[in-house]
N, C-alpha and C positions, 0 to 999 in steps of 0.2 A: 503544377508545383514541381520545380526542380529539386535536386537533393538538398541544396542549401536552404531553400524555402521550407522544405519539410522539416529539417532539423531545427530551424528557427521556430517554427510553429510548435514543435514538440517541446522544446525547452521553455518557451513562453507559457504554454498551458500548464506545464509541470510546475513552474514557479507560481502560477495562479492557484493551482489546486493544493499545493503543499501548505499554502498560507490560509487555507480554510480549515478550521478545527473540525476533526472528524474521528475522535476515538470511537471504538466499536460501541454502538448503541446511541450515538449522537451524530448521525450522518445526514440529517435532513437537508441542511444547507448545501453540502457538496453535491448531493444527488440532484437537487433542483438546478444548480449551476450546470452540471453535466448534461442534464436533460434539455435545458435551454440550448446549449451548444449543439447538441445532436439534432434537435428540431430545426435549427437554423441551416443545417446541412441537408435537410429534407428527408431524414430517416424517421421511421416509426419507433417510438420509445414508450414503454409502459413500466409500471412498478409492480414488483411482486408484493406479496403481503408483508414481507419483512422490510420493505422499503428499498430493496435493491432495484437496479435497472435491467430491463431486457430490451435490447436494441436489435431490430430486425432489418437485415439487408437482403433483398431478393437476389438470388443467384441464378446461374445458368441452369442449374439442376435444383429440383425441389428438396433433395436430400439436405438435411440440416446439420451443419457443423457448429458446435458451440465453442466460444472462446471467452475466457473469463479473466478478470483482474479485480482486485479488491481496493476499494477506496477508504475503508476503515483503517485506523491506525492504533498504535499504542496510546495509552492515556491513563487516567486514574479517576477514582470517584471518592468524594468526601465520605468518610466513615463517621467522624465525630468532630466536635469542637472542643479544644482544651480550655481549662479555666483561664488560661492566659490569652486566649483568642487566636490560637494557631489551629490549623486544620490537620487532623489525622486522615489518612487516605488508604485505599486499597488499590492495587494495580489493575488496570484493564489491559489484558495481554501480558506476554511474558518478557521481562527485561530485568537486567541487573540494576539495583538501586544506585550503584556507583555511576551509571550513565545518566541519571537525572539529577544527581546531587548538584546544587548550585544553578539549576536550570530555571529560566523564567517560564511562567505558566499563566494560564487564564482559568478562572473559575466561572462556570456557566450556571446561573441560578435558575432552578425550576420555578421558584415561587413568583418571580417578578420579571424574568427574562433579562435581567441585568448581567453584565460580565465585569468581573474584577480581575486585576492582574495580581501576580504574586511570585514567590520564589520557593523552590523546593530546597529544603535544608535538612541537615541532621538535627537531632535534639541537643547536640553539642557543637554548635557551628563556629566556634571561635577558639583559636589556639591561645589567645590571651586570657581566656577564662577557664577552660576545661582541661584538666590534666589528661583525661583519657580520650580527647577528641580524635586523635589520629588512629587510635586502636579500636575505637567504637565500631562494632559490626554494622555494616551497611545493609540492614534488613528493614522491611517496611515498618516494623514496630518502632524503629529508631528514626523515622523520617517524619517530616511535617511541612506544611506550607505556611509561609509568612505572607499575610495578605497586605497589599499596598493600600491600606486604609487605616484611619486613626481608630484602632480598636485596642482595648486593654483587657477584655474579658469575653466570655462566651455570650453574654447579653448583647454586647456591642456588635458581635458578628451576626447574631440573630436579627438585629435591627436592619442589617444590610440585606437580609433575605437569603443569606448563605446557610445551608444546612446539609444534613446527611442526604446522600443520593444525588448531589450536584456533581456534574462532570468537571474534570480538570483536563485541559489540553496543554501539551508542551510546545514551546516556541520552536519552530522548525529551523530558523537561522539559515535560510537558503543562500547559497553562493554559487555563481558560475564563474570559474576562474579562467584566466587567459590561456591556461594550458589545457582547457577543455574538460576539466573535472566539474562535477556537480556535487556540492557538499550540502547536505540537508538531513534533518530528521524526516522520517516518513517516506523516503524513497521506496521502502517496502510499504505499500506497493503502488504508490502514486506515480512512480516512474513508468510502470506498466500500464496504468490507466492512461497516461499521456501517450504511450506508444499506440494504444488502441484508438484513442481520439485522433491521432495523426493518420492512422490507417483509414478511418472514416473520412477524414478531410481529403486525403488523396483520392479515394474512390469517388467522393462527391464532386471534386473539381475536375477530375479527368474523365469521369463517366465510365470508368472501368467497373466490370461486374465480376464478383467472385465466382469460382467454379460451382460452389454449392451455396445454398441459402445460409446466411450467417445469423446466428443469434449471439450477440455479444452480451455477456452478463457482467455487470459491475456490482459486485457483492459488497455487503456491509457488515458482516460478522465473521470474516475469515480469521482475524486475530484471536478470536475466542473459540474457533473450531467448527462452526456450523454455517459458514457463509453460503456455500453452494450445496448444502445438504439436500435441497430440493431444487430441481431444474426442469425446464419444459420437457415433456415426455417425448417430443419428436427429435431431440438431440441424440445422434448416434455416436459421435466422437466429441470429447471435450478437451480442449487445450487450455491449460492454465498458463497465463503469462504472469509470472511473479518475479522472483529474483534469483540470481545465482549466488549461493553462499561461497565465501572465499576463505582460504587459510589452510593450515596444517598440510595434509597430503592431497588437497584438491588442486586441479589443474587450471581452473578458470581464473580470470582476473577482470578488472574493471573495464577493460576494452573489449571483452568478448561477450558473446551470448552463450550462456550455459544451457546445456540440454541434460536434464536430470533423468538418469536411468532408474534410480530407486531412491526413496527417502524412508522415513520412519514408518510409513504406511505400507511399504513393500514396493516391488517393481512396478514401473509404469508399462503401458502396453508396448509390447515388443515391436509390432509392425509400425505403430505411430512413431515411436522413437527412432526406428531405422529410417523412416521417411524423412523425419526432421534432419537427421544426420546427412542424408543424401542431398536434400535441398540446400543445406548449409555448404556442402562441398560444391554443388553445381553453381551456387551464387558467389563462390570464393569468399565466404564469410569467415571471420575469425570466431571460432567456437571451441567449446570444451564439453566433453561428456564426463559427468561426475555423479557421485553418490553422496547424498546428504543424510547422515544418520539421525540428525536432530531437527528434522524439518518435516512439515506437512503442508498441503496445499488445498485449494478449493476442490481439486479433483479428488483428493483424499476424502474430503467431506462428502462429495457427491457419491462416491463409491460406498462409503459407510452408510449413506442415506438410502441405499438400495436401488440406485439408478442403474439401469441396464445400458451401460456405456463402455467405450474404450477411452482411456485417458492418457495424457502426456503433459509434461511440464518443461517450460523454458523460462529464461529471464536474463536480463543484463546482470553482469557481475556487480555485486554490492558489497563493499568492504565495511566491516564493523556493523553488520546487520543487527537491528534492535538496539543500536547505540547511536553514535554520531556517524551517520552513514555517508558513503561516497561512491559515486560511479563516474563514468566518463561518457562523453559524446559518442565515442566509437562503440561502446557497449550498447548504448541506446539505439544507435543506428543499425548495428548488427542484429539486434532483437527485432526491430521494425522490419528489416529486410527478410528475416526468417519467417515472420508472421505473414508478410506479403507473399512470399513464395509458397507458404503452406495453403493459403486461400486462393492462390492463382492470380495474383496481381503483378503486372509487369513492372520492372524497374525503370524509372524515368530519370534520365540524367540531365536532360536539357529542359 
């Protein structure tokens, strides 16, 4: 695969997986799709007990390097049904209600396996009716889902099979612009999953072998804090490929790979972080070193879970994270190249 083919594969699989609903706790479908793609490449894949994936790639050395990305996303869960037939919900993961107001969504029924569409609205959704609609506080208590079905009361909703505990997923609205931007919900962290799938594709098609045995972890509870809280015991170093936060006094942007030196869980491993910086320089990558005070990763969860590892964090710059997100082809490419350099895979231009 030349560079153009690698980037094409990355963006195509990213579009495929962002369109698979997978809020934390509802990730069975995306894990099955990813497992099938990995098996087609000839690699061993297994599930941990939480439903995440463990992909093993034999290396030149038996020493094990772990690399993780998470396939779970933000979403919601039905809390109750109003007398008028609307759905009250609670958020799955952390986001501002303003970012989902007016968004199309799907309701995934536990009782019968059906899926219904809907729209997230405030309880005062029209300027033609409500005096206080503009000033109404955008908090979860003031939000509800309007179902695209002929329902007039809670009984009608119950007949559809919709009830408390059903998952709600938000429409991603994926777009790849002529200028190279990728706009979509759920780039956190499906963009990084696509990066790791492209890494596997490159190794599979070129026959290149990593310096160390790889265990790639695709986790499914990162957005609620415990995605990689337990990892295989033979992993010595764990690299989280997630996203680079952008804004305020940060130096990253959508075209760069961000190397996080510290986040809300504390500093990342000094030597691993320095190694990543050195590799980025050696490969002439556009990168930034930043500190993210409102951020945590799967490495954070792994360390809090008591795993005896060193950890580091990188990722493509993502603007408006946990909102209407955007990154760029260049940011994805720089992230892929940094991961390849870290595992010992050569750059192939032709």
